N, C-alpha and C positions, 0 to 999 in steps of 0.2 A: 397696527397690524392685528388681524384676528388670529384666533388660535390655529386655524388651518394654515395661514401664511407662516406663523411662527414655527409650526411643526414642520412644514415643508422646508423652510430655510435652515432650521436646525438640523433636520434630517440630511439635507444635502451636504452640509459641511462636516457632519460628525459620522456619517454612516460607515466610512472605511474603518474608523475606530471601533464602532459597534460590531461590525462583522469580524474584525480581528479579534475582539473580545469573545465573540460567539464561537469562532472556529479555532482560534489559536489559544484562547484562554490565557493570554499573557498580558498582564496589566501594564508592563512597561511599554510594549508596542502599542497597546490600545490607546494610550493617552496621547500619542504623538503622530502616529502614521496616517498619511492621507494618500489616496490613490493618485497616481500620475500616469495617465494613459499615454501621454505623449512619449514619455521615457520608456514605458513598458512595451510600446509597439516596436521599439528597436532592440529589445532584449529577449534573447532566447532562454537563457537561464540567468536569473539574477538573485539578489538577496537584499534584505533590508540593511541599510547603512544606519544602524541605530547604536547610540553610544552606551546604552544600558544593558544590552543583551550580552550573554556570556556563553554562547553556543554557536554551532555551525548550521546554517540554513541554506537551502536552495529554493528558489521561487520560480514557478512557471505561470504563465498566463495564456489566455486563449487567443491572443492576437498574433502569435507566431505562426509561420507557415507549417511547422511540424505539428502544432496543435490543431490547426484547421483541417489538415488532411488525415489525421489519425483515425484508424478504423477501430481501435480499442483504446480504452483509457490507459492500460498498461503501456501502450506504445508511446504515450506522451512522456513517459519517464525514461525512454531509451537513452537520451543524451545526458542523463544525470550521473556523473561519476560517483560510484559507490552504491548505486541502487540497481540491483540486477533483477531482471524479470525472467522467471522460469517459464516452462511450457513450450508449446510448439507454434506460438504466434496467434492462437485463437483466444477468445475471452476465457473460456474454461481452462483451468490449469495455469493461468498466468498469475502466479504469486510473486510477492516482492521479497527479495533478500537484501539485507543491509547489515554491515558490520558483523558478519559472521553468524547472523541469525536468519532463519527462514521466516515466513509470514506469521508464524506463531509467536515470534519475538519482535514483530514490527506491527505497531498499532495503526489501523486504518480508520480514519474519521471522515464522515461526510456531513458537512454543516455542523461540526462539533459533536456528532453522535457516532459512537463506536459501531463498526460494522461486524456482522456475525463472524466469529472466529472459526467455528467448526466447519465452515464451507471449504477449508483447506484439506479436509479428509479425502484420502485417496487421490489427492492432487486434482480434484474436480473443480475446486473453487477458483476465485479470481476477484477482480474488481467489477462488480455488476452495476456499473454506472456508465451511461453512454457519454462519450467524449463531447458531444454537442451540448451537454448540460453543464460542463465544467467551466467555471469562470477563472479559477485560480487554484494552484496547488502549492502548498507549503510543505517542504520536506525538512524535518528536523533530523539531522544526522546524530545518532547516539542516544543514550538512555535519557528518558524523561521520567524520573521516579516519582515526583510529587504531583505535578499538574496532570499527568496522563497515566502514571502508575502501571497497573497490571498489564503485562505484555509489551510495554514500550521499552524493550531491552536494547534493540539495535537501531531504533528510530521511530519516528511518527510521520505518517503521510496524511496530510489534512486536505481534503477536497472541499472547495467552496463552490457551491452551485450558483447558477444564474439567479439574479434578483431583478425586480422591475427596473432598477436604475441601470441595468445592463442595456436596456433599450430606450428608456424614457429620458428625454432631456428635462431640464428643470421646468419648462413652461409647457410641456406636452401632456395631453390627457390620454392619448392612445398611440401606440406604436406597434409595428409588426416586423417580422424578419423571416425571409425564406432562405433556405440553404440547401446545397447539394454538393456531393463529393463522389469521386470515383477513383479507382486505381486499377492498374493492368495486371499485376502479378497475382492477385487474388480475386479477380472479377468482382471487386467491391463497388457497391453503389448505395448511396445514402441520399435520402431526401427528407425534409421536415420543415417545420415552421414554429415560430414563437410569437406570441402576442402578449403585450403588456399594457396595462391601463391603470388610471387612478381616478378616484371620485371622492371628493371631500377628504375624509380621514382613512381611506382604504386604498391600497395598491395591490395589484395582483399580476400574476404571470402564469401562462399556460404554454407548455411546449409538447410537441409530438414529433416523433421521427420513426422512420423505418430504415433498416440497414440489412443488406444482403451481402454475403461473402461466399465464394466458391472455393475450389481447390487452390492451394497456395503453391506457387512455383518457387522452389527452393534454389539456392545459388548453385547447388551441385547438379542441377538439371532435373531432379526428381520433382514429383508433385505430391503434396500432402493432401490426402483426401479430406475434404471438409465442405460442408454445406450448412450455412447459418442463415436464419431468418430472424431478425431482431426487431421487436416492437417495444417502444417505451413511451410513456407519457409522464409529465411532471407538472405539478401545480403548486403554486406558492402564493399565499396571501398575507399582506401586512396590514395590521389594524393599529391605529394610533388613537386610543381613547383620550389621552392627554399628551402634551408635548414631552412628558418625561417617561412615557410608557409605550412599549411596542409588543404586540403579539404577532407571532409568525406561525402560520399554519402551512404544513408542507405534506404533500403526498407524492410518492414516486413509485412507479411500476416499471419493472424491466423483465422482458421475456425473450429468451434466446432458445430457439428450437431448430433442429435439423439433424443431419447425419454426421457423426464425428467418430474419431477413434475412441476406444475405451480408455487407453493410456495416453495422457496428454502432457506429461512432464518429460517424456523421452520418446524416441521414435518407435520403440517396441517394448514388449514385456520382457521379463527376465529370460535370457537365453534365446530370444527370437526377434526377428526383424519386423514382424507384423504385429498388428494390434487388432483386437476385435472391433468391428464396426457396430455402433449403437445408434438408435434413434433417441436423441437426448433432448430434454426440455429443462432448461434452467430458468427459474423465476424468482425474483425478489420483489417484495412489497414493503415499503417503508412509509410510516405515518409519524408525524411529530408535531408537537406544539411547543414553541419557544416563547418565553416571556422575558422581557428586558426592562428593567426599571433603573433610571439614572437621574435623580433630581439635580438640577443645576446648582442649587445652593447647599448641597450636602455632600461633602467629599467622602463620607464614610459608607455611602451606599452606591454600588454599581453592580446590580444583581442580575444574573442570567440563570434561567432554569430551562431544562429540556425534559419533556415527557414524550416517550417514544415507544413505538412498537415496530417490530420487523419480523417478516416471515420469509424464509428462504427454502426453496424446494428444488430438488433435482430428481427427475424421473427419466429412466432410460430403459429401452427394450433392446435386447441383443439381436442383431441381424446376422452375425457370423460368429464362429467359434474356432479360433486358431489353435486352441489347445487339443482339439481332437486329433488322434493319430490316424494314419492311413488305414489301419485295421478297423478303427471305429467308423470311419467314413464308409468303408466297404460294407460294413454292417448296417449302414444308414442310421447311425445314432445321431441324435439332434444336439445333445449337450446343452449349451446355454441358449441356443437359438430360441427366441420367443420369450425368454425369461424377462420379467418386468421387475425393476428395482426402483423403489420410491423412498426418498429421504426428505424429511422436513425438519427444519429447526425454527423454533419460535423464540423471540427475544423481546422482553419489555422491561423498561426501566425508567428511572428518574435521576437527573443530575442537576445540582444547584451549586452555584458559585457566586461569591461576592468579592469585589475588589474595593479596598479602602485606601484613601490617600491621607496621610497624617503629616503634620509639620509641627515641630517643637521649637518655638521661639526663633524660627528662621535659622536655627543652627543644625537641625537634624531632620531629615525627611525620611518617611517610612511608607512603604507600600505593603499592605497585608492582603493576602488572598486566602479566603476560607471557602472550603467546598466539601461536598459530600455526594455520593452516588450509590445507587443500588440497582441491580438488575438480575433477572432470572432468565436462563436459557434452558430450553427443553427440546430434546431430540426424539422424533417419532419416525419409524420406518417400518416397511413391511418385512415379511420373513425372508424374502430373497435378497434384500439389500445387505451388502457387506460393509464393514468398517463404519457402521453408524449405530452404535449400541443405544438401546432405549435407556435414557438417563437424563438427568437435569442437574443444573448448577445454579447456586445462588451466590452472588458476590456483592459485597458492600465495602465502602471505603469512605474515609474522611481525611482531609488534608488541610495543612496550613503552610503558607510560604510567606516569608518576610524579606523585604529588601530595604536595607538601610544605606543612606548616603548623606553626605554633608557638603555644603558649598566650600568649606574650608580645606577639605582634602579631596584629592582626585581618586577616592576609593569608594567602592560600593560592595557591601556584604550581603549575600543572599543565602538564606537558610530555609530549610523546609522539612516537614515530616508528613508521611502518609501512612495511615493505618489500613491494612487489608484484612478482610475476613472472607472465607469462601467455604462452601459446602457442596461437595459432589456426591450425588446419590444415584445408584442404579434403580431402574424401574422394573426389572425382570430378573428371573433367575438365570444363572450362567448356562449357556448351551453346553450340553454334555459333549465332552471330547472323546477321543478314542479310549477304549477300556483301560489301556496301560497307563493313561495319564490321570485316571481318577484319583489315585492316591496323592498326586501332586497338585490337585486342583486348589487354587488359592482361595482364601476367604473372600467372599463377595459382599462387601459392606460399604456403607457411606463413609466419606472422609471429610473432616473439617479441620481448618487450620487458620491461624492468623499470623501476621507478620507486619513489620514496620520498615518502610523505605525512607531513606534520608538523602539529603542533598545539601552541600555547602559550596559556595562559589565566591571568589574574590576577584573583583574587576578593578584594574588600575588604569586610569585615563589621564596621563600627565599632560597631554595636549589635545587639541581638537582633532588631530589627524592620527593619533596613535592610541590604541587600546590593547592592553594585555590582560588575560584572564586565565584562571585555573579553577577547576572544580573537582569535587569528589562526590560520588553518589553510589547508593546501593539500591537495587531494584529487585523485583520478583515477577515470576510468571506462574499463574495457576496451571497445573496439568490439565490438558483437555480431557473431555469425557471419553474421547476415542483412545487416548493414551492410557487411561485408567481402566476402562471397561470393555474394550474391543475384544471379542472372543470369536470372531468369524473365521471362516476358512481363508487362508492366505493364498495357497495355490494347490493344484492337484496334478500329479504326474500320471497319465494313463499307463496302464500295464496290460500287455497282451495275456500273460499268464500270471496268476497270483493276485495279490491284493494291490489295489491302487495306493500309491504313496501320497500322503496329504501333509500339508503344513498349515498350522493354525497360528493366529494371533492369540497370545496368552495374556489375560487381564493382569493388571498390577494395581490394585486399589491402594497400595501402600506407597505409591510414588510421592516423593517430596516435591514441593514447589521449586522451580528453577530460580536461582538467584545469581546476581552478579555484583561486582564492585568495579567501578570505573574511575580512573583518573584522566582528566583532559587538561592539556596546556595549549593555549592558543593566543593568537594576536591578530589585530586588524590595523590596516593602514587605509585611511580614506582621505582623499584630496578632492576639493573642488577648485576649478580654475587652475588646473595643473599645467597644461600646455597652452590653453586658450581661455577666454573669459567664460565659456559656456560648456565646459567638459567636466566629467567626473571620473575618478579612478578609485578603485578599491581592491585591496588584497587581504584575503582572510585565510589563515592557515591554522591547523590544529593537529596535535598528536594525541592519540587515545590509547589507553592501556587498560584492558578489561580482564578480570578474572571471573570466569563463569563457574559457579559452584552448583553442584547437583544438576549439571546440564543433562537434559532429557534426550536420550537417543534410544536406539533399539539394538538388542543383542540376542544371540541364540539362547533359548530357554533350556536350562538343565542339559548341558552338553554331555552329561554322563550317560544318558540313555538314548536309545533309538537314533544312533549316529547317522543313519541313512536318511533321516527325515529332518526337515528344517522347520523349527517353530521359533517365532520371534516374540519378544516381550519388550515393552518400554521399560527402561531402567534409568537410574541416576548414575552418572559418572562423577567422581569426586571433584575434579577440577579441569578446566580447559583455559587456555590463554588466547586472547584476541588482541591484536595490536595493529596500529596502522596510522596513516596520515591522510588528512583531507586538505585540499587547497582549492581556492576559488579566486580568480582574477577577472576583473571587469574594467573596461574603459568605454565610456559612452560620450558621444559627441553628435551634434545634429547631422554631421556628414558621415559618420562611421560608428559602428558599435562592435567591440571585440570582446570575446570572453574565453576563458579556459578553466576547466575543472580537472582535478586530479585526485585519485584515491588509490591507496595501497592498503590492502587488508590481508593479514595472515592469521591463521588459526592453528592451534595445536592442542590435542587432547593428551593430558600428561600421563595417563595410565599406559596407553599403547602407542603414543606418539602418532596418532592419526589426525588428519584435518577433520574438523567437525562440520564444515560447510563447504559446498562446492563454489568457492569464490574465485574470481580472477585476481591474481596478486596485484596487478597494476592496470589501471584504466585511466586514459586521458581523453577528455572531450574538449572540443574547441569549436568556435564559430566566428564568422565575420558577417556582419550585416551592413550593406552599403546602399543607402538611398541614392537614386539617380537624380542629380540636381535638376530642379524646376520641373520635375515630372512626378506623377503619383506612383512610380515604379521603384522597386527596391530589389537588389540582388543579394543573394546569400550563399554561404558555404558553411557546412558543418562537418566535422569529422569525429569518429570514435576509434580509438586505438587501444588495444588490449594485449597484454602479454599472455603467454601460454599458461595453462593451468599447472598447478603443482600439487595435485591431490596426493595424499599419502594414505596407505593402508598397510596393515600388518597381519590381517587374518588370512588363513588359508581356506579357500572355498570348499564347501562341503556339498553344496547343491550340485546336481549333475552338470549344469551348464558352465560352472566355474570350478569344478573339482580340481584341487591342487594348485589353483592360481591365486595370486594375491588379490584380496578383496577388502572391503571395509566391513564394519559390523553388520551391515544389512545384506551381506553376501553379494554385493554389487562389485563388478570387476573394476579395478582401478585403471582408468584410462586417462591419458593426458591429451588435451586438445590444443592445437597451435594458436598462437596469437594472430591478430588480424588488424587491418586498418580499413575502415569504411568511410566513403565520402558521399555526401548528399549536396545537391545544388538546388537552389530555389530562386524563383522570381515571384514577387508579390505586387499586387495592385491595390491601392486604397485611394478612392477619390478624396481630394483634399478639401473640397468645398463643404460637403455635408457628411462625408464618410458613410454614405448610403451603400456604396458598392465596395465589396472586398473580394479579392480573388487570390489564389495561390497555385503555383505549379511547381512541383518538387520532383526531382529525379533522385530517388533513393537508391543507395548502393550502386552508384553510377557506373562503376567498373566491374559489376557483377562478381565481386569477390566471394569465394566460398568461405564461410566461417561458421563456427559452432558456438552454442551457448556453453556455459560452464558445466552443464549437465549433458553435453554431447548432442544437442539437437541441432541439425542443420537449419540455418536461418534463411530468411527470405532473400530471393535474388533481386536483380535489377527491377525497379518498380517505378512506373510513371504515375504520379498522384496529382489530382487536381480538385480544387474546391472553389465554389462561388457562393456568395451570399448577397442579399439585397435587403436593406432596411428602409422602411418609410414610416 
């Protein structure tokens, strides 16, 4: 066999391991896992049944009906218990909350590369990745201090994009796919295509799609004004200079433009039911080069490196101004109308990691992971843009993780250390505040700090079907540039006579990094051939207990002065508690697939006994997938059931719209939202002979139940969704 044939054969059998190493960076999974599309096609939410892992994972793939009809990538996570999506249902503002942390404490990866963090500013950001490009999603619940480090406090969501093998069979040189989808409740329509090919030692893929969404019909009968026009293209090329080396070149452009609300994480601004309408354009560009080297005869080298560049931009022009008073409108004042806000964040970096497999006289096995990364983020904005200070951050880290096991004992010990260093630096002078604040103006200086995160885990596997594990870890999150240096106007209350009341964001360059300490105790039961000769059963449960130290939140700045005005500043609170339970149950058989996921998360800030995150105390998700015998059709049902919120607040409102009422630190009114139960029904078609045709029809929120997010946003009403794809 020539080098081309050897490369193709090796690549075909090992590539799930390579991609797992690239995207999950977990040596134990990388060495053993292989793709199983026949099983995945029956699974809505799954997880790896791996004897060496010691954490809690959820797995999604693009073969499910929910994935095929999703209009946003965040929508693909809706049925994952413990992962909450904020926002109003559009791409902008759809941030992920996990285990008591918002997206600043949840790390988002696309093909192993961290996504921009500061796009969560002003709740404008989200996951700017089109769902048509997603091949697989791995959700790690809980802290990942060593392999993922900074920001991976509540979890890690890793998106794996399409590759040539998503379309090409082993003996094919060229393949293409056309797809389309639509839905009724949001006037959603998508169309696009993917083409993949290979020639000698090169493989490539190119994808393009357009997506349009209109007003979203909510379950309470209202319509959320929204007009989105989304264009995106994606190109990826694989080069194999030798059978042991792989180069991956990737370029991804995403553009979302249209008319939207200014405020996207709730239905209105503070004290009002309306939100300004803006003409908004969100654009993200990503370029990366990945190099992988893995000699077959050398277990000490399994090297992966990423060189990447990202540019994220949001530009918006105000079309309305709901803050104007009747008096101002009668005077024909324009306010914000026509104002242009432009924000851009640049990120570039390098990440290198190597996995080594060692064996000592067949009595002791060791896996060592060594890695390092460094990146810089820079924020640029025009003068009208709020909440986006001119500043930059440099971050560097190095880590080592070791896993020891022996065939003589059913124990595995995993330990790891990660060193963090960061420097946050402002690029401009602080905007002058009102005259009476000048004497309180904080020092405006750069800040640098270092820290070490640690992890130790013990896994006990007495039988093939039982695994028990416990772990202790510490982690940290670097304060964002917005939290440290934001000095923009927060709000303005118009006055007919006298001076207009204003509230500012007050910078705090002395913020300490956020830290946590987490204990986890879990267990897995995995059975093959439990009831029949070709079924599988798994049960995974974990209890977590986290102490958040120097948790970053916002509070009133200098409450002793100017009590009629509201000024907020990012602060550290000494300690908060987060505890809860995750559970996952799966049963897979050629004739039926059943799954259940459960999460309970509770949070408490110890100083004032407030909740620190708007989480649902209990969420249960479940599904049944039932193939119709001797036909290419499959029926499905999925449900999501959530308890009422239990948000706690102890502050008395000082702002006019909440004066004297119970609020949280942000002066937001404490409101409880009822629990709910949502049912989706689906029917899918997949031709059995060549799998060229795939179709899905989903009735989402079939009974049109009115329900609210944890932030109080009314959710989508009954929706008929359909998708069709054809590959040749």
